[in-house]
C-alpha positions as a Markdown table, in Angstrom:
| # | Residue | x | y | z |
|---|---|---|---|---|
| 1 | Met | 38.3 | 28.7 | 2.5 |
| 2 | Asn | 41.5 | 30.9 | 3.9 |
| 3 | Pro | 43.6 | 31.3 | 6.9 |
| 4 | Thr | 43.3 | 35.0 | 7.5 |
| 5 | Asp | 40.4 | 37.2 | 7.2 |
| 6 | Pro | 40.7 | 40.4 | 5.2 |
| 7 | Ser | 37.6 | 41.5 | 4.9 |
| 8 | Ser | 38.5 | 44.7 | 6.2 |
| 9 | Asp | 40.6 | 45.3 | 3.4 |
| 10 | Gln | 39.5 | 42.9 | 0.5 |
| 11 | Asp | 36.3 | 45.4 | -0.6 |
| 12 | Arg | 39.1 | 48.6 | -1.1 |
| 13 | Pro | 38.7 | 49.8 | -4.8 |
| 14 | Ala | 41.3 | 52.2 | -5.0 |
| 15 | Lys | 45.3 | 52.6 | -4.4 |
| 16 | Gly | 44.9 | 56.0 | -3.9 |
| 17 | Ala | 42.9 | 59.2 | -3.4 |
| 18 | Val | 40.9 | 58.5 | -7.2 |
| 19 | Ala | 39.3 | 55.2 | -7.0 |
| 20 | Gln | 41.1 | 52.8 | -9.8 |
| 21 | Pro | 41.3 | 49.2 | -10.5 |
| 22 | Trp | 44.0 | 47.0 | -9.6 |
| 23 | Asn | 46.0 | 45.9 | -12.5 |
| 24 | Ile | 46.4 | 42.2 | -13.0 |
| 25 | Leu | 49.1 | 40.3 | -15.3 |
| 26 | Ile | 48.0 | 36.6 | -16.4 |
| 27 | Val | 50.7 | 34.2 | -17.2 |
| 28 | Asp | 49.6 | 30.9 | -18.8 |
| 29 | Asp | 50.9 | 29.4 | -22.1 |
| 30 | His | 47.2 | 28.4 | -22.8 |
| 31 | Pro | 45.4 | 31.3 | -24.7 |
| 32 | Leu | 42.0 | 29.6 | -23.4 |
| 33 | Val | 43.1 | 29.6 | -19.9 |
| 34 | Arg | 44.1 | 33.0 | -20.0 |
| 35 | Met | 40.4 | 33.7 | -21.9 |
| 36 | Gly | 39.0 | 32.4 | -18.7 |
| 37 | Leu | 40.7 | 34.3 | -16.4 |
| 38 | Arg | 40.1 | 37.3 | -17.8 |
| 39 | Ser | 36.6 | 36.8 | -18.2 |
| 40 | Leu | 36.3 | 36.0 | -14.4 |
| 41 | Leu | 38.4 | 39.1 | -13.3 |
| 42 | Glu | 37.2 | 41.8 | -15.6 |
| 43 | Ala | 33.5 | 40.9 | -14.5 |
| 44 | Glu | 34.8 | 42.8 | -11.3 |
| 45 | Ser | 34.8 | 46.4 | -11.6 |
| 46 | Asp | 37.7 | 47.2 | -9.4 |
| 47 | Leu | 39.9 | 44.6 | -11.3 |
| 48 | Arg | 41.5 | 45.1 | -14.7 |
| 49 | Val | 43.6 | 42.3 | -16.6 |
| 50 | Cys | 46.4 | 45.0 | -17.8 |
| 51 | Ala | 48.2 | 42.3 | -19.7 |
| 52 | Glu | 48.4 | 38.7 | -20.3 |
| 53 | Ala | 51.8 | 36.6 | -20.9 |
| 54 | Gly | 52.4 | 33.2 | -22.1 |
| 55 | Ser | 56.0 | 32.5 | -21.2 |
| 56 | Val | 58.6 | 33.4 | -18.7 |
| 57 | Ala | 60.0 | 35.7 | -21.0 |
| 58 | Glu | 57.1 | 37.8 | -21.8 |
| 59 | Ala | 55.7 | 37.7 | -18.1 |
| 60 | Leu | 59.2 | 39.6 | -17.1 |
| 61 | Ala | 59.4 | 42.3 | -19.8 |
| 62 | Ile | 55.4 | 43.2 | -19.1 |
| 63 | Val | 56.0 | 43.6 | -15.4 |
| 64 | Arg | 59.1 | 45.8 | -16.0 |
| 65 | Lys | 57.1 | 47.6 | -18.3 |
| 66 | Gln | 53.5 | 47.9 | -16.7 |
| 67 | Gln | 54.0 | 47.2 | -13.2 |
| 68 | Pro | 51.0 | 45.3 | -12.2 |
| 69 | Asp | 49.4 | 44.8 | -8.5 |
| 70 | Leu | 49.5 | 41.1 | -8.9 |
| 71 | Val | 50.4 | 38.4 | -11.3 |
| 72 | Ile | 48.6 | 35.3 | -12.0 |
| 73 | Thr | 50.9 | 32.7 | -12.8 |
| 74 | Asp | 50.7 | 28.9 | -13.6 |
| 75 | Leu | 53.5 | 26.6 | -12.6 |
| 76 | Ser | 54.5 | 24.9 | -16.0 |
| 77 | Leu | 55.2 | 27.3 | -18.8 |
| 78 | Gly | 56.7 | 27.0 | -22.1 |
| 79 | Asp | 60.3 | 28.4 | -21.2 |
| 80 | Gly | 60.4 | 27.9 | -17.6 |
| 81 | Asn | 58.9 | 26.9 | -14.2 |
| 82 | Gly | 56.4 | 29.2 | -12.4 |
| 83 | Leu | 58.1 | 28.7 | -9.2 |
| 84 | Glu | 61.4 | 30.0 | -10.4 |
| 85 | Leu | 59.6 | 33.1 | -12.3 |
| 86 | Ile | 58.2 | 33.6 | -8.7 |
| 87 | Lys | 61.1 | 34.0 | -7.1 |
| 88 | Arg | 62.9 | 36.3 | -9.9 |
| 89 | Leu | 59.7 | 38.7 | -10.0 |
| 90 | Leu | 59.9 | 39.3 | -6.2 |
| 91 | Ala | 63.5 | 39.5 | -6.4 |
| 92 | Gln | 62.9 | 42.1 | -8.7 |
| 93 | His | 59.8 | 43.8 | -7.6 |
| 94 | Ala | 59.4 | 44.6 | -3.8 |
| 95 | Gly | 55.6 | 44.2 | -2.8 |
| 96 | Leu | 54.2 | 42.5 | -5.9 |
| 97 | Arg | 52.0 | 39.9 | -5.2 |
| 98 | Val | 51.9 | 36.5 | -7.2 |
| 99 | Leu | 49.2 | 34.2 | -7.2 |
| 100 | Val | 49.5 | 30.5 | -8.4 |
| 101 | Cys | 46.3 | 29.1 | -10.6 |
| 102 | Ser | 47.5 | 25.7 | -11.7 |
| 103 | Met | 46.6 | 22.3 | -12.4 |
| 104 | His | 49.4 | 20.4 | -10.5 |
| 105 | Asp | 48.5 | 18.7 | -7.4 |
| 106 | Glu | 47.9 | 21.4 | -4.7 |
| 107 | Lys | 49.3 | 19.1 | -1.8 |
| 108 | Leu | 52.6 | 18.9 | -3.7 |
| 109 | Phe | 53.0 | 22.4 | -4.8 |
| 110 | Ala | 50.7 | 25.1 | -2.9 |
| 111 | Leu | 53.6 | 24.9 | 0.3 |
| 112 | Arg | 56.4 | 24.9 | -2.4 |
| 113 | Ala | 54.6 | 28.2 | -4.1 |
| 114 | Leu | 54.1 | 29.9 | -0.9 |
| 115 | Ala | 57.8 | 29.3 | 0.1 |
| 116 | Ala | 59.0 | 30.6 | -3.4 |
| 117 | Gly | 56.8 | 34.1 | -2.0 |
| 118 | Ala | 53.4 | 33.4 | -3.6 |
| 119 | Cys | 50.2 | 34.7 | -1.9 |
| 120 | Gly | 48.2 | 32.1 | -2.6 |
| 121 | Tyr | 47.4 | 28.9 | -4.6 |
| 122 | Val | 44.0 | 28.1 | -6.5 |
| 123 | Gly | 44.0 | 24.9 | -8.4 |
| 124 | Lys | 42.5 | 25.4 | -12.0 |
| 125 | Glu | 39.5 | 23.2 | -11.1 |
| 126 | Gln | 38.6 | 25.7 | -8.5 |
| 127 | Ala | 39.3 | 28.5 | -10.3 |
| 128 | Gly | 35.7 | 29.3 | -11.7 |
| 129 | Arg | 34.2 | 29.6 | -7.7 |
| 130 | His | 37.5 | 31.0 | -6.0 |
| 131 | Val | 40.4 | 32.7 | -8.2 |
| 132 | Val | 38.3 | 36.4 | -7.4 |
| 133 | Glu | 38.2 | 35.6 | -3.7 |
| 134 | Ala | 42.0 | 34.8 | -3.9 |
| 135 | Val | 42.9 | 37.7 | -6.0 |
| 136 | Arg | 41.0 | 39.6 | -3.2 |
| 137 | His | 43.3 | 38.4 | -0.6 |
| 138 | Gly | 46.4 | 38.5 | -2.2 |
| 139 | Leu | 45.6 | 42.6 | -3.2 |
| 140 | Ala | 44.6 | 42.6 | 0.5 |
| 141 | Gly | 47.8 | 41.3 | 2.0 |
| 142 | His | 46.8 | 38.2 | 2.9 |
| 143 | Val | 47.5 | 34.3 | 1.5 |
| 144 | Trp | 44.8 | 32.4 | 0.2 |
| 145 | Leu | 44.4 | 28.4 | 0.3 |
| 146 | Ser | 42.1 | 25.8 | -0.1 |
| 147 | Arg | 41.0 | 24.9 | 3.3 |
| 148 | Glu | 42.2 | 21.4 | 3.3 |
| 149 | Met | 45.8 | 23.0 | 2.6 |
| 150 | Thr | 45.1 | 25.5 | 5.3 |
| 151 | Asp | 44.5 | 22.8 | 7.8 |
| 152 | Gln | 47.9 | 20.9 | 6.5 |
| 153 | Ala | 49.7 | 24.4 | 7.0 |
| 154 | Leu | 48.7 | 25.1 | 10.5 |
| 155 | Ser | 48.8 | 20.9 | 11.4 |
| 156 | Lys | 51.7 | 20.1 | 13.8 |
| 157 | Gly | 52.8 | 17.7 | 11.2 |
| 158 | Ser | 52.8 | 20.2 | 8.2 |
| 159 | Ala | 56.6 | 20.5 | 8.9 |
| 160 | Arg | 57.5 | 16.8 | 7.9 |
| 161 | Ala | 58.1 | 15.9 | 4.1 |
| 162 | Pro | 54.9 | 14.3 | 2.4 |
| 163 | Ala | 55.2 | 10.5 | 1.9 |
| 164 | Asp | 55.3 | 11.1 | -1.9 |
| 165 | Ala | 59.1 | 10.7 | -2.5 |
| 166 | Val | 58.5 | 13.4 | -5.4 |
| 167 | Ala | 57.9 | 15.7 | -2.3 |
| 168 | Ser | 61.6 | 15.5 | -1.2 |
| 169 | Leu | 63.3 | 17.1 | -4.4 |
| 170 | Thr | 64.0 | 20.5 | -4.6 |
| 171 | Asp | 62.5 | 23.2 | -6.3 |
| 172 | Arg | 64.9 | 22.8 | -9.0 |
| 173 | Glu | 65.3 | 19.3 | -9.2 |
| 174 | Leu | 61.6 | 19.2 | -9.5 |
| 175 | Ala | 61.5 | 21.5 | -12.2 |
| 176 | Val | 64.4 | 19.3 | -14.1 |
| 177 | Phe | 62.0 | 16.2 | -13.3 |
| 178 | Glu | 58.9 | 17.7 | -14.9 |
| 179 | Leu | 61.3 | 18.8 | -18.0 |
| 180 | Ile | 62.7 | 15.3 | -18.2 |
| 181 | Gly | 58.8 | 13.8 | -17.9 |
| 182 | Arg | 57.8 | 16.3 | -20.8 |
| 183 | Gly | 60.8 | 14.4 | -23.3 |
| 184 | Met | 63.5 | 17.1 | -23.0 |
| 185 | Arg | 67.0 | 16.1 | -23.6 |
| 186 | Pro | 69.8 | 17.3 | -20.9 |
| 187 | Ser | 71.0 | 19.8 | -23.4 |
| 188 | Gln | 67.3 | 21.1 | -24.0 |
| 189 | Ile | 66.6 | 21.1 | -20.3 |
| 190 | Ala | 70.0 | 23.4 | -19.6 |
| 191 | Ser | 68.7 | 25.7 | -22.5 |
| 192 | Gln | 65.2 | 26.2 | -20.7 |
| 193 | Ile | 66.1 | 27.0 | -17.2 |
| 194 | His | 69.7 | 28.5 | -17.8 |
| 195 | Leu | 72.0 | 25.8 | -16.5 |
| 196 | Ser | 75.0 | 23.8 | -17.8 |
| 197 | Val | 74.2 | 20.3 | -19.1 |
| 198 | Lys | 76.9 | 19.5 | -16.5 |
| 199 | Thr | 74.6 | 20.6 | -13.9 |
| 200 | Val | 71.4 | 19.3 | -14.9 |
| 201 | Glu | 73.3 | 15.8 | -15.2 |
| 202 | Thr | 74.0 | 16.6 | -11.5 |
| 203 | His | 70.4 | 17.0 | -10.5 |
| 204 | Arg | 69.7 | 14.0 | -12.5 |
| 205 | Glu | 71.6 | 11.5 | -10.4 |
| 206 | Lys | 70.5 | 13.3 | -6.7 |
| 207 | Ile | 66.8 | 12.7 | -8.3 |
| 208 | Lys | 67.6 | 9.1 | -9.2 |
| 209 | Lys | 69.1 | 8.8 | -5.7 |
| 210 | Lys | 66.2 | 10.2 | -4.2 |
| 211 | Leu | 63.6 | 8.5 | -6.0 |
| 212 | Ser | 65.3 | 5.2 | -5.6 |
| 213 | Leu | 65.8 | 4.9 | -9.4 |
| 214 | Gln | 68.7 | 2.5 | -10.6 |
| 215 | Ser | 69.1 | 3.7 | -14.5 |
| 216 | Ala | 68.2 | 6.7 | -16.6 |
| 217 | Gly | 65.7 | 4.7 | -18.6 |
| 218 | Glu | 63.6 | 4.1 | -15.1 |
| 219 | Leu | 64.3 | 8.1 | -14.3 |
| 220 | Thr | 62.7 | 8.9 | -17.8 |
| 221 | Arg | 59.5 | 6.4 | -17.4 |
| 222 | Ser | 59.1 | 7.9 | -13.4 |
| 223 | Ala | 59.2 | 11.6 | -15.0 |
| 224 | Met | 56.9 | 10.8 | -17.8 |
| 225 | Gln | 54.1 | 8.9 | -15.2 |
| 226 | Trp | 54.4 | 11.8 | -12.8 |
| 227 | Val | 53.5 | 14.1 | -15.8 |
| 228 | Glu | 50.9 | 12.1 | -16.8 |
| 229 | Arg | 49.0 | 12.3 | -13.7 |
| 230 | Gln | 49.4 | 15.9 | -13.0 |
| 231 | Arg | 47.1 | 16.3 | -16.4 |
């Protein structure tokens, strides 16, 4: 289930001379998801959930204060986008490992997450079986992907854009598209992802062009249908 074999490193229980558990921050805006991940991780003697966060702002503040070894994050958060969170965290904290655990389409988002700097991608439907393994890979300095995504990443055709037109959107355009699909107006989107309304409108026009949509109504319907398929 992984492109590399960290077997020589992943069982290391300590960060120094004295054995200590690895500290992990869970970022997800659903308390039940956080509870489930905490239960899985803390069943392991060398893993400790040091904190939980439900938003981008909380995550940034907790990482500054507690300096966890690894962050597990969803892609859709109440006040922002997980891909942008990954980029901000890694820009501010060299050496931090970030693992994505999300319900979003792995084929569309896994390689984007790696490009943003994540150390792996676990679908929420696979979390019960694979999240601990993925965490250990990340802590050992390796990447974790499903076998299907590993094969895609290593295949000759992996550099070509997927057939789905949504995959042609940039990370920022995809974030705007998702928020449109969640029913947000341009002013709300601008506030959430810290852009001007004019910039959001520019992204909307680029999205319409890339997806061959003719009107704002078509854009909204397309975005809402796409968001619904991700659930």
